[in-house]
N, C-alpha and C positions, 0 to 999 in steps of 0.2 A: 451620564444619561444614556439609556439604551434606545436606539432608534429602530423601530420596527415598522414593517409594512402594515397598512390597514388590513383588517381581516378580509380574506378573499382575493387580495392583490397578489401578483406573482412576479418573482424574479426568475428569468430563464437564464441559466448558466450555459457556458459554451456547448456542453454535451447535449443539454436540453434543446438548444437552438439547432444543433446539427441534426438531431432526430426529427425535430419539427420541420426543418427545411427538406429533409429526405422525403417526408410525407407530402409536403406542399408541392414540391417540384414535380412529383409524379402525377399528382392530381391535376395540377395546372396544365401539364402536357396533354392529358386526356381532354380537359375542358377546351383547350385551344384547338385540338384536332377535330372537335365537333363544331367549330365555328363560333365558340363563345369568346367574348371580349371582356377584359377586366374593367370594372367600375369601382371607383373609390368614393364613398359618401362620408359626410362629416361624422365625427364621433358624437357631437352634441347636436340635438334636434329640439324643436319645440315639443313639449310633452303631448300636445294635442295632435301633432303629426305622428308621433310614435304609437299612439293608442287609437288612432282614427279607425283602423281596420277592424278593431274588436278582438283581435287575438292576444293583445298584450294588456295585462292588468296594470292600471296606473300605479298600483302599490308595488309592482315588481320593478319599476323604473327608478334608478338612482337619480334623484332630482338635484339640481344645482341652484345655488343662490345667483340671482341675476337682477340687474337694475331694470330689466325689461318687465313690462306688465305680463308678458307671457312666461310661463314656467318652462324652464329648460330641463332636459334630461339626457343622460348617457344612453346610447342605443343599446337595447337588450337583444336585438336581432336585426337582420338586414332587409327583410322583405318590405317593410313599411317605408324605409328610407329609399329603396330602389323604386318602389311604386311612386313615391312622391317625386323623385328626380325625373321620372320618365313620363308620367301621366300628361303633363302639359306639353312636353316635347312631341308626344305622339300626335297631339291635335286630332284632327279628323282624317288624317292621311293614313289609310290602311296600307298604303304602299311601303310604309316604314316598318311594317310588321312582317314576320316576327322579329323581336329584338332578343338576341341571345347574349346574356350578361353573366359574368361570374365575379366573385368577390373572395377576399381572403384577409381577415383582420380580427381584432379583438372585439368582444361585446361585454356588457356589464349588466348585472341583474341583482336586484335585491331579493333575498330569500325570505321565506315565511318567518324565520326566527330573527328577522331584521338585520341579518348580516349581508354584506355585499360579496359578489363573486365576479371575478374577471375570468373569461374563457376565450378560446379562439375557435373560429369557424371558417370554413371554406364552403362555397356552394354556388348554385346557379339559379337564375330566374329566366324562364322562357315566356316573354311578354307578348300578348297579342296572338296567341295560337291556341286552338282548341281541337278536340276530336281525338280519334284513335291514334293517329300518327304522332301527335304532340305528346300525349300521355306515354306512348310507347318509347319515344325518344328519351324522355326523362328517366324512365325505368332502366333502359338499356345503358344510358350514360352513367347512371348510378352504379350499375353492375360492372361496367368496364372500369370505372374509377376504383372500385374495391378490388377487382381482380388485378389491376395494375399495381396495387399495393401488396399483392399476394396475401391478402387477408383470408384466413381460413374460417370455416364453420359459420359463415354469416347467412342470414335469411331475411328476406323482405317480408314484413307483415303488412299485407295490403288490405285496406278497407275502402269503402265508398260512402262518403258522407251523404250523397244524394240518395243512394239506394237505402242506406240504413235509416235516413230521415223518413223516406217513404214507408218503410216497414214500421217505424214508430207511429206514423200517422194512422196506421190501421188500428191502433189502440184507441179506446175511448179517451177523449181529451183530458179528463180529470186524472188519468194515470200516467200520461206521457212523461211529464217532468221527472216523476219518481223513478220510472223505469230508465229514462235517459241517464240519470245520475248513477244508477247501478251499472249501466253499460259502460259509462265513461270511466268508472273506477274498477271495472271488472269484479264487482262484488256480488257473486252468485249467492252467497249466504244471505245477504240482506234482501236480495230479490226473493229468495225462498221463504224468508220469514215475513215478507211484506203482506199486509192485509189486502188481498186482491180477490176479485171473483175468480172462480176456478178456471174458467176458460181463458181469462186474461193472464193468469199466472202461467198456464201451460204455454201460451204464445210467447210471453216474456222470457221464459226459460229457453224456449226454442231460439229466440233471438240471441241470447247471451252464449249459446252453444254453437252459433254459426261460425265455426272456425275449423280449418284443416286444409287438406289438399284442395286446390281451387276447383277441380272438376267434381270432386265429391260434394263440396258445399253447394256449387251451382246446380248440381243434379238434385239435391235435396230441395233447393229453392224452387226449381222448375216444377217439381211434383207436389209442392205444398198447396193446400187449398186456400191459404191466405194470400198468395202472391199472383193470382191470375191477372191482376191489372198492372203488373210490373214487368211484363215481358220485355219491353224495350230496354230497361235498366239492366236486367239480367243478361240479355243478349249482348249488351255492350261489354259487360265484364267478361263474358265468354270470348268475345272477339279479342279483347285485350290479353287475356291469358293465352289464346292461340297465337297471337302476334309474338308474345314473349317466347313461347316455345319454338316457333318456326324461325325466329331470327337468332337462335343460339342461346337463349336463356335457359339455364338449368332448371328443370321443373321442380327439383328438390329445394331450390333456393326460394321459392315463392310459396307463402302461406296466405290463404285468404281468410280474413277475420272480419266478418260483417258486424260484429259487436264492437269493433274498434272505432271510437269516435271521441270527440271533444265535447265539453259542456257549452261551448260557444259556437256560433254559426259562421265562422271565418271560412271554413273549407266548403266547397261546393261540388266536389267530385271525388276522385280517388285521393286517399290519404295513406301514408305509409310510414313505418319506422324500419330501421335495420338493426336487428339484434345480433350480437356476436358474443357468445359465452354470457357473461353477466353485464355486458355493456350495450347501451344504445348508441351506436356510432353515427347514425344519420336519421333524419326525419324530413318529411315534406308532404306536398299535396297540391291540389288544384284550388285556386282562389279567384273565381271569375268576377267577383264584385269589388275587389279591393281598389283597383285603379280608378274606378268611378268616384271614389271618395275624394281623390286628389285632383281629378280632372275638372277644369273650369266649367265645362258644360255637363259634368256628371256622366260623360261617355264611358261605357264599359269596354274593357279589353280582357278577354279570357287569358288567364295566366296560370303557370304552374312552376314549381321549383323544389329544390331540396337543399339542405345544409348538412355538412359533415362536421361532427364534433371532434376537433383535433386532439383534445386531451384523452378522450375515450379511445380514439384510434391509436394514439401513442401507447396507451396501456395494453390494448388488445394486440398490438404489433410488436411488443417489447422485444421478443426473442429474435425478430428479424431486423431490428433497427441497429444502426452503428452503435457500438459499445465503447469505442475509443475515438478520440479526436485525431484528425490527420496531422502528422508530424511535418515540421519544416524539412526541406530537402538539404539545406546547407547552412552552416554557421560561418559567417564571414568575420574574420578577426584581424584587427589592425595590430601588428606586432609591436609597434611603438606609437607614441602620441603623434609623431609627424607623418604617420601612415594613415591617419584617419580619413583624409580626403580621398586617398586611393581606395580605401576600404569601402567608403560610400559609393564610389564610382563602380567598383567591381560588383557590389551587391545590386546596383541598378542595372548593370549589364546582364547579370544572371536573371533578373526578373523579366527583362525585356526579351530574353532568349526563350523563355517559357512562362507565359502568364498563368499557367496552371500550377506552377511550383511556388512554394513559400520559401523565402530566403530571409534569415534572421541575421542581425548584426550584433556582435558581442559588444556590450556596453561598458565593460570594465577592463582594466589592464591587470591581469593576474597570471599566475604561472600556467605553463602549457598543460600540465597535468590537471589543474583545476578546470581549465577550459574543456579538456577532453571529458572529464567527469560530468561537467554541466551538459555537454552535448549528448552523452550517453543517457543521462537522466531524462532528457527531453526526447529521446528517440531520434535524434538528428544523425543521419548516417555519414555526413561529410563535413569536413572543416576546410575552409580556404584561408590560409595564412597570407596576409597581404603586407608587403614591405613598402617603405616610403617611396621607392623608385617604381612601384607598381608591379613588381614581380609577385607571382602567385605560386604558393606551394599548396597543393591539394592533398588532403589526407582522409582516407576512409576510416571510420571508427568501427 
């Protein structure tokens, strides 16, 4: 009988783990340096908790059999779990805000073809903070995390759900949903072929083309006859772009795309993805209504966050990641069976002397040449031959 993993599940072999840890350790150093603290939430949640915010389709959750009357599911992302965990704890005490939290673990999602997928994410949530500085912190933290990984050719595609929603609201109501669907799927062809009044189609095509260098897009918006009532939203984005550039953000890294949106109303402010070559390595945005769903008194706490997709990062970074595993530094060999105790003691002594070095113990009694061949095949540079009286003969290979 052949035993195979379920479709979408993953075994991570030692080199995969080494590459994953290389990425995670650098990201976590950045998160911690900005004051974020790690949170661990359960892998299994009530389905109603996972889907309460509206961003997660119940069909995408891998559901579990349970004796409980409540349906359980594996987490498909972290934001809902973290919001649930903190909403009640925040209470009405604004002094506990903001909360800076980060996570790093696996998630599970059911795909449209009814297959499941396990993946790994790391990310942050900034709970109880709003305004220009909070949005700027998240974008700059994301930028610093990617730079710490030495990732090349990445760009943040930045949108604003509030502003795009306001632009859509300028359309006659009967056309909004159709245009919104085209924007969410970036389907300009469908929008062009749609049966719309001429002036509505002109405006809808202007919306789907609102992407490019931030200052160019914002200049087009400011001079448009359609947007005279949206000065506050436009000026906010201008201020955010200025903050990005004046605090060291590379202007070429930021693309403003006001056609970028989702089909659901989960996000309430800026939204973004990070594209690198053919990979989406990160995504996030502002979600000011989510915590009220979990709060006992429905109190709202403005919040924003992002997650990094570790598998996509691993692919995008492949040429920069470790390609081999670290070798042990020394092979300790008992010359005879009565030297085993001394060999264990010497190996322990070597490990205590440097907790960064790996020390292996030879587990067989074989010829010296066979031991040397074994050490060479493993890339171990030194052999310590141990006698029963504790005498040590060191040999470099």
